[in-house]
C-alpha positions in Angstrom: 5.0 17.5 -8.8 4.5 15.8 -12.1 1.7 14.2 -13.8 2.5 10.8 -12.1 2.6 11.7 -8.8 -0.9 13.8 -9.0 -2.5 10.0 -10.3 -1.3 8.8 -7.8 -2.5 11.4 -5.0 -5.8 10.7 -6.0 -6.1 7.6 -4.9 -7.9 5.8 -1.2 -5.0 5.2 1.5 -5.1 1.9 2.9 -6.8 1.9 6.6 -7.7 5.4 6.6 -11.1 7.0 7.8 -13.8 6.1 4.7 -14.9 9.5 5.9 -11.3 11.1 5.0 -9.9 8.4 2.3 -7.6 10.2 0.4 -3.9 10.8 1.5 -2.6 13.7 3.1 0.0 16.2 3.0 3.3 15.4 3.9 2.8 12.2 3.6 4.3 9.5 2.6 3.0 6.8 0.0 3.7 3.7 -2.0 1.1 2.2 -4.4 0.0 -1.6 -3.7 -0.5 -3.3 -6.9 -2.5 -6.2 -7.7 -3.7 -8.7 -4.8 -6.9 -7.3 -2.8 -5.6 -4.1 -2.2 -4.4 -2.9 -5.5 -4.9 0.3 -6.1 -4.8 1.5 -2.4 -1.5 3.7 -1.1 0.2 2.9 2.2 1.3 5.6 4.4 4.9 4.6 5.2 6.0 8.1 6.8 8.7 7.2 9.0 9.9 3.7 8.2 13.1 3.3 8.1 15.0 1.7 4.5 14.8 -1.5 6.4 11.3 -1.6 6.5 10.6 -0.6 3.2 12.5 -3.3 1.9 11.0 -6.1 4.4 7.3 -5.3 2.6 4.5 -6.0 4.6 1.9 -8.2 5.5 -1.6 -6.6 5.3 -4.8 -7.6 7.2 -7.6 -7.8 4.8 -11.1 -9.3 4.9 -10.8 -9.4 1.0 -7.3 -12.1 0.5 -8.0 -16.1 0.2 -8.4 -16.6 3.9 -11.0 -14.2 4.8 -11.2 -12.3 7.6 -8.1 -12.7 9.9 -5.8 -13.2 6.7 -3.1 -10.9 5.3 -2.1 -9.7 1.9 1.6 -9.7 1.1 3.5 -6.9 -0.6 6.9 -6.3 -1.9 8.8 -3.3 -2.9 8.8 -3.4 -6.8 12.8 -3.6 -7.7 13.8 -0.2 -9.3 10.6 1.3 -8.3 10.2 3.1 -4.8 6.9 3.9 -5.2 4.7 0.8 -5.7 5.0 -2.3 -4.2 3.3 -5.9 -5.5 1.3 -8.0 -4.3 3.1 -11.7 -3.3 0.2 -13.3 -2.1 -1.5 -14.4 0.7 -1.3 -15.9 4.4 -4.0 -17.0 7.1 
């Protein structure tokens, strides 16, 4: 594990219990970059390549549309460990 991997593992995981916010061994994560969920990790363990390539719309109360809104994140070209924010949707 290199220094970048160690820094990534220090983050909080989106949707994880506040009492156990960190990553778990054996899981696969990407970092969310930008937008309302910036800096959180997303657990993509078990996702197919098609699911990863399609990006995600994650429920969050922190985005432009408040409760019920979703933040959209897409995989960063050339960097399989990061998803970039592409906007909010209701």
